[in-house]
C-alpha positions in Angstrom: -62.4 -34.2 8.1 -64.6 -33.3 5.4 -64.5 -34.1 2.0 -62.6 -30.6 1.2 -60.4 -31.5 4.1 -58.9 -35.1 2.7 -59.1 -33.8 -0.8 -56.3 -30.8 0.3 -54.1 -33.5 2.7 -54.2 -35.5 -0.5 -53.1 -32.7 -2.6 -51.1 -30.6 -0.7 -47.9 -32.9 -0.9 -48.4 -33.5 -4.5 -48.4 -29.9 -5.3 -45.6 -29.5 -3.5 -43.4 -32.4 -4.7 -44.3 -30.5 -8.0 -43.3 -27.1 -7.3 -40.2 -28.1 -5.9 -39.2 -30.5 -8.4 -40.0 -28.0 -11.3 -38.3 -25.2 -8.5 -35.0 -27.0 -8.7 -35.1 -28.3 -12.3 -36.0 -25.2 -14.4 -35.9 -21.9 -11.8 -32.6 -22.7 -9.0 -30.1 -23.4 -11.8 -30.8 -20.2 -13.4 -30.3 -18.2 -10.2 -27.4 -20.2 -9.5 -26.0 -19.3 -13.0 -26.5 -15.7 -12.1 -25.5 -15.5 -9.1 -21.7 -17.1 -10.3 -21.7 -14.8 -12.6 -22.2 -11.9 -10.6 -19.4 -9.2 -11.2 -18.3 -9.3 -7.3 -18.0 -12.8 -7.2 -16.2 -13.1 -10.7 -13.6 -10.8 -9.5 -12.7 -13.5 -7.1 -12.3 -15.6 -9.1 -9.8 -14.0 -11.5 -7.8 -13.2 -8.5 -7.8 -16.7 -7.0 -7.8 -19.1 -9.8 -4.7 -18.3 -12.2 -2.7 -19.1 -8.8 -3.4 -22.7 -9.6 -0.7 -25.1 -11.1 0.2 -28.7 -12.1 -2.7 -31.0 -11.9 -5.5 -29.5 -10.7 -9.0 -30.9 -8.9 -11.9 -28.4 -8.9 -14.1 -29.0 -6.3 -17.9 -27.8 -7.3 -16.9 -26.8 -11.1 -21.0 -25.8 -11.7 -21.2 -24.7 -15.1 -17.2 -23.7 -15.5 -16.8 -20.4 -14.6 -13.4 -20.7 -12.8 -12.1 -21.8 -16.9 -11.2 -19.1 -18.4 -9.0 -18.0 -15.6 -6.8 -20.8 -15.3 -3.7 -20.0 -16.4 -2.7 -22.5 -19.4 1.1 -22.0 -18.7 0.7 -23.0 -15.0 -2.0 -25.9 -15.7 -1.0 -29.3 -16.7 -4.8 -30.6 -16.4 -8.3 -30.1 -14.5 -10.2 -32.3 -13.2 -13.7 -31.2 -12.3 -16.2 -32.8 -10.0 -19.9 -31.6 -9.3 -22.7 -33.7 -8.2 -25.1 -32.0 -10.6 -24.7 -33.7 -13.6 -26.6 -31.5 -15.8 -24.5 -28.2 -14.5 -21.6 -30.1 -16.1 -23.1 -30.6 -19.0 -23.3 -27.0 -19.5 -19.5 -26.5 -18.4 -18.3 -28.4 -21.5 -19.0 -25.2 -23.9 -16.7 -23.5 -21.4 -14.0 -26.5 -21.5 -13.8 -26.4 -25.3 -12.4 -23.2 -25.3 -9.5 -23.2 -22.8 -5.9 -24.8 -24.3 -5.8 -27.4 -21.6 -7.5 -30.6 -20.5 -10.6 -30.7 -18.8 -12.0 -34.2 -17.2 -15.2 -34.2 -15.7 -17.1 -36.1 -13.0 -20.7 -36.1 -11.4 -19.2 -36.6 -7.9 -19.7 -35.5 -4.3 -16.8 -34.2 -3.0 -16.9 -36.2 0.1 -15.4 -39.0 -1.6 -12.9 -38.5 -4.1 -12.2 -41.6 -6.8 -8.4 -40.3 -7.0 -5.1 -41.3 -5.3 -3.3 -40.1 -2.3 -1.3 -36.8 -3.1 -2.1 -37.1 -6.3 -2.8 -33.6 -7.1 -0.9 -30.7 -7.2 -3.9 -27.9 -6.8 -7.3 -28.4 -5.3 -9.6 -25.4 -6.1 -12.9 -24.9 -4.1 -14.7 -21.9 -4.6 -18.9 -21.4 -3.6 -19.1 -24.7 -3.1 -18.2 -25.7 0.9 -21.4 -23.7 1.9 -23.6 -26.6 -0.1 -21.8 -29.8 0.3 -23.7 -32.2 3.0 -20.8 -32.7 4.9 -17.9 -29.9 4.3 -15.4 -31.6 6.5 -15.1 -35.0 5.3 -14.7 -33.1 1.9 -12.1 -31.2 2.9 -10.4 -34.2 4.3 -10.8 -35.6 0.6 -8.7 -33.1 -0.6 -6.2 -32.9 1.7 -6.0 -36.6 1.2 -5.5 -35.9 -2.7 -3.3 -33.2 -2.3 0.8 -33.7 -2.7 2.5 -33.1 0.8 3.8 -29.6 -1.1 0.5 -29.2 -3.1 -2.1 -25.9 -2.4 -5.5 -25.5 -1.3 -7.0 -22.5 -2.8 -10.7 -21.3 -1.8 -13.4 -18.6 -2.2 -16.5 -19.2 -0.1 -19.1 -17.1 1.9 -19.9 -17.8 5.2 -20.4 -16.7 8.7 -20.3 -12.5 9.0 -18.5 -11.4 12.0 -21.0 -9.2 12.7 -23.9 -9.8 15.2 -26.8 -8.2 13.7 -26.0 -10.0 10.1 -24.8 -13.3 11.9 -28.3 -13.4 13.7 -30.2 -13.2 10.4 -28.2 -15.4 8.7 -28.9 -17.9 11.1 -32.6 -16.8 11.2 -32.6 -17.3 7.3 -30.8 -20.8 7.6 -33.2 -21.7 9.8 -36.5 -20.7 7.9 -36.0 -22.1 4.6 -32.3 -20.4 2.6 -31.4 -24.3 2.3 -34.2 -25.2 1.1 -34.8 -22.5 -1.8 -30.8 -22.3 -2.7 -29.9 -26.0 -3.2 -28.8 -26.8 0.1 -26.7 -23.9 0.5 -25.9 -22.8 4.2 -25.3 -19.5 5.2 -23.0 -19.7 8.6 -20.6 -22.0 8.1 -16.8 -21.2 8.7 -15.0 -22.4 6.2 -11.3 -21.1 7.7 -12.6 -23.6 10.9 -13.4 -26.3 8.4 -10.1 -26.4 6.4 -7.6 -25.8 9.9 -9.8 -28.8 11.4 -9.4 -30.8 8.4 -5.6 -30.8 8.6 -4.7 -27.8 6.6 -2.5 -24.8 7.5 -3.5 -21.6 6.1 -1.0 -19.5 4.3 -3.3 -16.5 3.7 -6.6 -15.4 4.4 -8.8 -12.6 3.5 -12.3 -11.9 4.8 -14.4 -9.1 3.1 -17.8 -8.8 2.3 -18.0 -8.3 -1.2 -19.3 -5.0 -3.0 -23.1 -4.5 -3.9 -23.8 -8.0 -2.6 -26.4 -8.7 0.6 -24.0 -8.7 3.7 -26.2 -12.3 4.8 -24.9 -13.6 1.3 -21.8 -11.8 0.9 -19.3 -12.2 3.6 -16.2 -14.1 2.0 -13.6 -16.1 3.2 -11.1 -16.2 0.6 -7.1 -17.8 0.7 -4.7 -20.0 0.4 -3.8 -23.2 2.9 -1.0 -26.5 2.3 -1.5 -29.4 4.1 -0.5 -30.0 8.0 
């Protein structure tokens, strides 16, 4: 190998680590914040979140986009968990503007530190796509829910149209999770939820308007523990 080749072989991984570190720290959070605040997504939050009641645990709190939509007359408290501590720091401002207690914890959804049957509601919005083990997270959600509790969810995932699903698969194999914080395009939230021991109570499946079809097929609804 030439001296130039040796130098490039040494510098390339250093550059890749620097770039991905810079991207994940400074660029990706801005992109996620913009996507989570997009109007088509906001409309779904407005419809779903007010249905939560009692003691709520929100999986994937992020920067707190759901907090303004909780009904303070129905919610006694909200515990928000998210593995990205920097996201929770941004959520504190929104938490200070609501009329109910909000606690936050930098945790992954696969291992919730709550007692069995201790929550009235679990809310998860646009987070199952990026949780490394979504089935384990859903099993934990079921564990902490009271027998008469409810899971409310709004997630994007695999589209029913063959052409769209084909591109979802290709994007996921090529690069999408690497540039989108571990987001997967081909998961089936409805199947994962039922596999985790829930009975679907209501399910809407639709493409969000003004959203690329590969990203915009949504599963929105509610479920109860079996």
